[in-house]
C-alpha positions as CSV (number, residue, x, y, z in Angstrom):
1,M,0.0,0.0,0.0
2,A,1.2,3.5,-0.9
3,L,2.1,6.0,1.8
4,I,-0.5,8.7,2.1
5,L,-0.2,12.2,3.4
6,N,-2.7,15.0,4.2
7,Q,-2.5,18.5,2.7
8,K,-0.3,20.0,5.5
9,K,2.2,17.1,5.6
10,A,2.4,16.9,1.8
11,A,3.1,20.6,1.6
12,A,5.8,20.3,4.2
13,M,7.4,17.5,2.2
14,L,7.5,19.6,-0.9
15,G,8.7,22.7,1.0
16,V,5.7,24.8,0.0
17,S,2.6,26.2,1.8
18,S,-0.7,24.4,1.9
19,I,-2.1,27.2,-0.3
20,T,0.5,26.6,-2.9
21,L,-0.3,22.9,-2.9
22,W,-4.0,23.7,-3.2
23,R,-3.2,25.9,-6.1
24,W,-1.2,23.2,-7.8
25,R,-4.0,20.8,-7.4
26,N,-6.5,23.2,-9.0
27,E,-4.0,23.7,-11.9
28,G,-3.7,20.0,-12.4
29,R,0.0,19.8,-11.5
30,V,-0.7,17.4,-8.6
31,H,-3.6,15.0,-8.1
32,A,-5.3,14.2,-4.8
33,L,-6.5,10.7,-4.2
34,P,-10.2,10.5,-5.1
35,Q,-11.3,8.1,-2.4
36,F,-11.0,10.6,0.5
37,K,-13.3,13.5,1.5
38,T,-10.3,15.8,2.3
39,P,-7.3,16.1,0.0
40,K,-4.8,13.2,0.5
41,Y,-1.7,12.6,-1.6
42,S,0.4,9.6,-2.3
43,V,4.1,10.0,-1.5
44,E,4.9,8.5,-4.9
45,E,2.9,11.3,-6.6
46,L,4.7,14.0,-4.5
47,Q,8.1,12.6,-5.3
48,R,7.2,12.7,-9.0
49,L,6.1,16.3,-8.7
50,S,9.3,17.3,-6.8
51,K,11.5,15.8,-9.5
52,S,9.7,17.4,-12.4
53,N,9.1,20.8,-10.7
54,P,11.9,21.6,-8.3
55,V,11.0,24.3,-5.8
56,T,13.3,27.3,-6.0
57,Q,14.0,29.5,-3.1
58,E,13.9,33.2,-3.9
59,A,16.1,35.6,-2.0
60,A,14.1,38.2,0.0
């Protein structure tokens, strides 16, 4: 069985805010698992996303 994370933990794994992950889901960049009422993500999907779209840190 795949490892599953909620919105907050998935965002932390990617190093982004929950709002950014929500935006990416709405844009179709990441897909939540359909069998849950609240957004849940497979670790495999998040790893795929992080490899294809590395998060860049901007200097303030």
